[in-house]
N, C-alpha and C positions, 0 to 999 in steps of 0.2 A: 306838472311841468318839470320839476326837478328830477322826477324819476325818468322822464323822457330824455332829458339831457344826459343823465348817467348811463342810460342804456345805449345811447348813440356815441358816447365818448370814445370807446375803444375803436369803433369803425373810423371815426374822424381822425383819431391819432394815427392809424395805419395809413390813411389817405395822405395825411400831411408828410409822414416819413417817406412814402414812396414818391410823392410828387415834388418834394422840396429839392431844389438844386444845391442847397447848402450842405446836404448830408452826403457822406462818402462811405464806401464800404470799408476802406482802410486809409490811414493817413498818407498823403502824398500820391494818391492814385492818379494816373495820367488822364488828361481831359479826353483823349481819343485812344481807342484801342489800336494796336499794330495791325498791319495788313496781313493777309494770308502769305504773301510773298516774303514779307519780313520774318514771319514766324517760321517759314521753311528755311530761310537762311540761318536763323538762330539754331534750329534743330540740326542743320547741316554742319555748322561749326562745332556744335557739341559732339556730334558723331565723329567729326574729323579728329578729335583728340585721341580716339581709340586706334587711329592709324599710325600714330607717332611711334618711332623705333629709337629708343635711347641708345641702343647698341649700334646704330647706323647713323652717325652724325651727318653724313652727306645727304640722307633722306630728309633732313630738316628743310632743305631747299623746297621740296614739294609741299610738305605739310604746313610749314610756316607761311610760305608764299600763297598757298591756296586760302588759308585762313585770313590772311591780310586782304586778299582780293575780295572775298565775300564780305569782309567787314566793311568795305567801302562800296560794295555793289548793292544797288537798291532794286534791281530788276528780277530778283528771284532766281530760279534755275535757268541755266543758259544752254544745256544740252538736250533738253526735253521739251516737246510741245505736247502737253497732256501726258499720256502714257507712252508716247512714241519718241524715238530719237529723231531730232531735227536734222536738216541738211548739213548744218555746221558740224554736228557730232559725227555724221557719216563721213565727211571729208577728213576729219581728224583721225578717225579709226582707219581709214584707207591709208593715210600716211604712216601710221604706226605699223600697219601690216606690211608695208613696203620697206621697213627699216633695215631688213637684211641686205638690200641692195646698197646700203650705205655702210656696211660692215658692222652693223649693230644687230642685237638679238631681240626680236619682237617679244619673246617670252620674258624678257627682263622687265617689261613695263607693267606687268600684273593686270592686264586687261582681260576680264572674263570672256571665255569663248562665246558665251551666249550673246554678247553684244555684237559679234560679227554676223549674226543672223539678221537678215533684212526684216524678218517678221517679229523681231523682239518687241515685247510690250511689257512695261513696268506695271506691276499690279500692286497698287497701294502706295501710300506716301513713303513708307520705309524703303521700299525697293527703288522708288524714284530718287530718294536722297542717296542711297548706296550707289546707284548708277551715276548720278551727278558727280559724286566724289571720285569714283574709280576712273572715270574719263579724265577728270581734271588732274588727278595724280599721275595717270599714265602719260598725259601730255607733257606735264612738267618734267617727268623723268626722262622722256624722250629728249626734251630740250637740254637737260643736264648731260645726258650721254652724248648728245651731238657736240657739246662743247668740251668733252673729255672727262666728264664727271662720273663715268662708270666706276672708276677707281681713282683715288687721290694719288697723284704721282709722288708726292712728298711722303706718303705713308708706305710707298713701295721701297724707296731707297733715299738715303741722304744725298745721293748723286743727282737726283731729279729735283732741282730747285725751281719748280714751275707751279704756278697756281692757275687752274683753269678759269677762264673768263666767262661766267654764266650770265645769261640774259636776265634782266629784272623780271621776276615771275609775275608781278602785278601788271607791268606794262605788256608783257608777252600775252597774257590772257586777254587783256583789252584789245591788243592788236588782232588776235585770232577772232575775237568776237566781232570786230568791225571789218576784217579783211575780205576783199572780193575773191582773192585766190589764196586760200589757206595753205594749199600744198606748196606753192612757191615761197610763201613766207616761212613755213616751217623748215623747208629744205635749205633756206638761206642761213639757218642757224649753224649748219656744218661749216668747216673751214672753207674759206674762199680762195685759199692759195692754189695757184694752178697745179702745183705738184701733187696736192691731195687729190684733185680730180683726175689727174693722169693715173695715179695709183688705183683709184677707184675704177677707172676704165679697164685697167689691167686685171683687176680683181673680178669684174663682171665678165670679161672676156674668157677667163678660165671657167667660170660657171657655165656660161653659154656654150663654150666649146665642149663642155662635158654633157651637153644636151639638156641643160636645165632651162625649162621654159620660164618666162617672167613670173608665172604663178608659183613655180617651185622656188624661185629666188626669194619670194616673199616669206616662205616658210623658214624655219630655223636652219642656219647654215649646215648644221650637222647632218641634216637629211641628205644634202647634196655632197658634202665633203666625203661621206662614207662611200660614195660611188666613184671617187677620184683615185687615180694612181697615187702611190705614196708620195712621189716627188712633187706632184701638183698639189696635193693636200698640204705638204710642208710649205710650198710657195704661197698658197692661199693664206695660211696662218701668218706667214711673214708679212704679207701685204696688209692684213688686218692690224697687226702690231704696228706697222709703220703708219698706217692711217690714224691709229690711236695717238701716236706721237705727234702727228700734225695737229691734233685737237688740243694739245698742250702748248703749242707754239702761239705767241701773241698774234691776234687777228690783224693788227697793223704793224708790219715790220719796219715801216718808215720809207720815205722816198729814196733815201740813200743809207745803206747799212752794210755792216761787216757780217759775213756769214761763215761759220765753220761747221763742217760735217766731219765728226771725229772718225767714223769708220772709213771715210774716204781720204783722210789725212790731207785735207785741202782747206784753204782759207780763200774767200772771195770778197770783193767789194762790188755791190750791186747798186747801180744808179739808174733810177727811172725804169726799173725792170730789166736793165741790160748789165751783164757782167763786164766790168771794166778792169778788173784785176783778178788774177787767180794764181795761187802759188802753193807749193808743198809746205806742210807743217809737221813738226814732231809734237805729239800729244803725250799726256800722262800715261805711265805704264799701268799694268793691271793692279798694282799695289797702291798706286797714287792716281786714281782715275780723274781725268779732267771733268769737272761737274758740268751739268747741263743747265744753263740759265741765260737770261738776257739782261743786259745793262747798257750803259752808254760810255763810249770812249771820250775822255776829257782832255788827256795830256799825252804828249809825245816827249820822251826824255832822251836827249843825245848825250853820248859819253857818260852813261849812267854809272853810279855806284851800285855794287851788289852787296846788299846787307845779308850777312850770313845767318841762316836760321839757327835756332837753338840746338836742334839735333846735331848739326855739323859742328857747332861750337863745342859741344860736350864730347862728341865721339871722335872728332878729328883734330880740332884746334887745341883743345886742352891737353891731350897726350903729348903733343909736340912742345907745348910750353913747359910741361913738367920735365921733359928730356932736355930742355934748353936748345932745341933745334930752331933754326931760323924760320920765320913765317913767310919768307919771300914777299909776295905782293899783298899780304893782308895787313890792315891797320886796325888798331884797337883804340876806342875812345870811351871816355866816361859817358854813361847814359845821360846824366844830368849836366847840362852845359856843353856837351859835345867836344870837350877838350881831348886831344890825342894824348895818349900816355905811353910810357915805355912798358911793354908787356912783361919784361923780365924784372921789373921793379915791384911787381905785385906778388903777394903770397897767395897763390892759387889754391892752396889747401884751405885757406880760411875765406877767400873771396870766391863767390859763385860767378863763373864766367857768363852766365846767362844775364847777369845784371849789367853787362858791358855791351857796347855796340861794336861789333866786329864787321868790318866792311872791306871791300876790294875796290880800289880806285880804278879808273879806266886804264886798260892795257890790252895787249893782244890776247891774253888768256882770260880776260874778264868773263865770268859765267854768263853775263847778259849781252856780251858783244858790244856793238856800237850804239844800239838804240833799243828802247823799250816803249811799249804802248800801254797806257794805263786806263782802265775803266774800273774805278774803285768798287770793290765787292767784298762780301763777307768771306769768300773763299780764298782771297789773296792770290788770284791767278791773273795773268796778263800775257800779252805777246812780247817776245823779245828776240833779239839776234842771238847767235851762238857761234863759238869758235869750232864746234864739232860739226863741220859741214859734211863729213863722211856719212852721217846718219841719214841724210836726205836721199842717198842712193838706194836705200832699202824700200821695199814695197810696203812692208808693215813698219810703222814708225811710232810705236808707243814706247818711248824711252824716258820721258821727263818725269818730274815730281808733281806734275799737274799743270804747269804753265805751258804755253804753246810757243814753240820756236819756229820762226819764219825763215825760209831759205833765202829770200831776197828782201830783207827788211827795208833797205833804203828805197827801193821802188814802191814798197808798201807805203812808206812815209810820203813819197812824192805824190802818189795818187791821192792820199788823204789831204795833203797840204796845198797841192797845186790849185785846185778849184777855189778853195776858200781864201787862200792867202797868196796865191800866185807864185809859190816857191818853185824854183827850178831844181833839176837834178844836181847841178853844180853846187848850189847853195847847201843842199842837204848833205852832199859828200863832204863839203868843207866843215860843216858843223859836226859831222860824225867822226872826222879824222883829226881836226885841230881846233875845234871850237871849245867853248867853255865846258868845264867838267860839270856833270849832273845838271845839264841845261834843260829845264822843263819848259816846253812850248805849249801854251794853252790853246786848244782848239776854240775858234770863235763860236762854233756850233757843235755841241756834242753829237756824236754819231752812234746810233744804236749798234750793239754787238749781240749777235745771237749764236750761242754755242749749242749745236743740235747733234742729234744722233739718229741717222737714217741708214739702214742696211739695204734699202731698196730705193731706186731712183730711176725715173723714166728720162732718158737722155734724148738727144737730137734724133729725129726720125722715129720717135716713139719706141726706141729700144729700151727694154727693162734691164737695168744693171743691178747687181746685188754685191754687197760687200761683207767681209767677214765680221761677225759679231764679236769684236775684240774684247769688249767688257762683259760679255754675256748678259746684256740687258734684256735681250729678247725673251728668254725663258721667264725672267722676273715679271715683265709686263704681261706675257701670256698667262702666267699664273694668276695675276690680278684680274685679268679679263675673263678667263674661262673657268676658273675654279669656283663653281657655284657655292660650294661649302664654305670656302674662304670668304667669298663676298657676303654670304649670309651672316657670318660672324662679324662683319663690319671692319675687317682688317685691323684688329685691335692693336697690332704692333707691326713694325716694318718687316718686310720679308727678308731683308738683307742683314738683319741684326745678328744672326748667327754667323754669317760669313765675314762680317766686317771686324777686323782686328781692333782691340782696344787701343786707346792712345798710349803711346810709349811713356813709361815713367822715367823721365830724364833725370830726375833727382836721384833715383836708384842707379842709373847708368853712371852718373857723376861719382857717386860713392864707390862704385866698382873701379872706376878709373883711378881714383885717389888711393884706394886700398891696394890695388895691383901694382901701383907705381912705387909704393913705399917698400924699401928693403930689397929690391931686386936689381940685378944687373940690367943695363939698358937693353941688351940683346934678348933678355928673358921677359921683358915687360909686356903686359897685355896679352900674353899667350893664350890665356883661358877666358878672355872677355867674350861676351855674347854679341859682339859687333865686329864689323870689318872696317878697320880704319883706312882712310885715304884711298877710297875706291875710285877708279875712273875707267873709261873705256879703252881697251887694248886695241890700238889701231891695227896691229898686225893680225888681229883675230876677227876683224869685221867681215861677216859673211851672211849667208841667208838665215843662219840661226840667231843672228843678233850679236851684240858685243859680249865679250867675256870680261871677267873682273880681274884686276891686278892690284896688288897692294903697293902702297907708297908711290903715288903717281906724280905727274907734273901738275895736275890741277886738283882743285878742292871739291868739285861737284861730281 
C-alpha cells in the first residue's frame, strides 16, 4: 500500500499544481489576459517611439498626440478592417491628396504612395501597425499645417510674434472617427477668414487658367508651377505666402477690432464685419520694423507725456546738457519719487542719464501729438498722433521707430469711444486741446488689435491687389515653407539672426560722449562720434525718396 502511494504521489502533485487556483506563474499576474486589440495598441505605441524626431520639436504634436490618443483608445486599430483600408481611411487619404488646392504640399505628410492604391492590402501585423501609424501621423501633420504649423513663425523672425492655434490632437482624432463628413471637418481646420478663402480662390484660378485639371492640382504644386509664365509663378508663390500668414492670425478676431495691414499703411476699425473707420498710418522703418502680433487696447491717453527712450537720452540729450544748451521743452525728473530736478545742477560725468526720467510735456511739438492709444505689449509699440503730418502724403510710409502714427487720431478716438461711452467729437477735441495733461481714459471693454502683414489682398469686385514687401518678410516665409533642407533640419535657429543688428551698447556710446566732450572747444565736440545727434525730418526735402536728415533740429525725434 505504501509503495502504491509513493508511486502515485508525483502524478498527484502535478495534478494539484495544475488545477489549483491559488498557484500563479509569477507574483502579481493579472486575473485576465489583455485582448488582441489591446495588445495591438501596446505594440503600436512602442513602435510610435521610433517615429519621434528630437530635431523637429514641432513634430511632437503628431507623435505625442497620437500616443495619447491610443493610450485612451480601447478599440484597437481605426484605419483598417482586417488587412484592408476602411472607408474612413480612404476619406482621410483623399483629403490629404487634395491638400495642394489649399496651398499645402501633400508630399510633406509622409504618406506612403502604396496607400493611395485602392487594392492596398496589409500583409501581417507589422505592416498593419505601420499603416495605422502612418495614416494617423499624416492626418495630424495635415491638421498642424492647416493651422500654420508647417513652420513656427517665431523661429523665422523676432518680428513674427504669433503662435499658431493647433486643434487638440486627441479630440481631432475622435472627431474624425465619429464624423459623417470627414472632408468637411478636416477642411474646417483651415482659416475661416473670408480673405483667406478669396486668396485661395485667386490661387486656384491661376492654376486652372494654366490648364491644370483638378487631378493635377492635387499633385505637388511644383508640377504645375513649372508650366506657368514667370510672372504667374511669382504671383502664385506670393499667394501661398499670404495664405500662410493667414494661418498665423487668430481664428477669432473679435466682434469689434482694430486691424492694421503694414504693407498697405492703413488702420481700420471693423465692427460686426463692417469697416467703420479707415485711415492712413506711418509704420516702423526697415531698421525698426513694427512687429506682427495681436493684443487688446485698454487705454486712450489725451495730452500725453512723451517719455524719451534711453537711446535719445544718451545720443541727443546728454550732449546738450554737457554743452549747457537749453533743453527747450524737455523736463528731467528723478526716477525714484518722480520729483522734477534742475538738469544743470547734476554732474552728468558721474551720473548716468539713463537713471533719470526725461519726458516731454504736451505741446505743439510733442512727439506723440495730442493722443496715444495703448495696448500693453512686450514690444512697447502703440498708436499715437504726430506733428509730422507731411509724412502722410507719401505713398510709402515706413518712417517711425516701430510705433504707428495715425493721420486723424481724434476721429480714431471718437469711433472707439462713441459706441461704448457716448463721447462726441466736441468732447474729444476739448480733452485733446485743453483737458488735463496725461489724461488716461480706460476703455470699458478692451478691444482686440491685430497688426498684420499682407502683400496680397482681394478687394471689392474680386480684384486682387498687391503691395510692396517693405520689410522683405516674403522671402523669409517662403524659405521656411519651401526649403525642404531647412525644414528637415528643424529650423534650429531663426532665419533673420544674421540680418538683425545687435542691441546697441548705450553704455559705450555714453562713454564716447563724455570722452569727446572733455577738453574740446564746443564747435569741435562730437565730431568723430559714431552717431548723428539731433536728427529730424527736413521739411524742404520731403519728396518721393523720403525725408533727408539734418543736424540740430527743432524736434527731438
